[in-house]
C-alpha positions, 0 to 999 in steps of 0.5 A: 501517519508520520511512519508512513511519510518517512518510509515513502521518503526513504524508499529506494523505489519512490520517486515522489509522493503526494498526500491527497487526502488527510483527516485526523481526530483525537483517536484516529487518522485517515490518509490517502497518498499517490506515489510515483514509483521509479519504474513509471508505476504508481502506488496508491495508499490508504490507511485508516487507523484508530483505537479499534480498527486498522484498514489498509489498501496499498494499490500498485498499478501501471501508469495507465491504471492496470493493476499490478497488486493490491493488498488489503484487508477488507473482509471479503476474501476467504483466505488463510490470512483473513482478512488480509489479502492480495489481488493480482491483475488476473483476477487471482486473490491470495493470502498476504503476509505483507500487511504493513507499508514497510513490507509493501514497499520492500516487495516493490523494491525487490521486483524493481531490482533496487538495492537497499 
């Protein structure tokens, strides 16, 4: 969880972020965050990490709610990188090699033309 916060804090694409929900136990945590991106878009982050499983969803959208890209590992799409995949605004679903927030933020920074 601390790594997630550190990545957001150090990202050149993120203006600010807010923790919407956080739960933790001895062997798990759940984190939900809304991040404002510098081009007036939003990134919603959900991570559930435990000893036995990791679930994530990184939902990047326009400020009016229109999807740009969503990365997740819900097992509902049969792609080469199953269960990891990404959704685009046109309904297309493709394999995803960006399965950590660090890669997602780098992707967004590249899209924005932000230098590292």
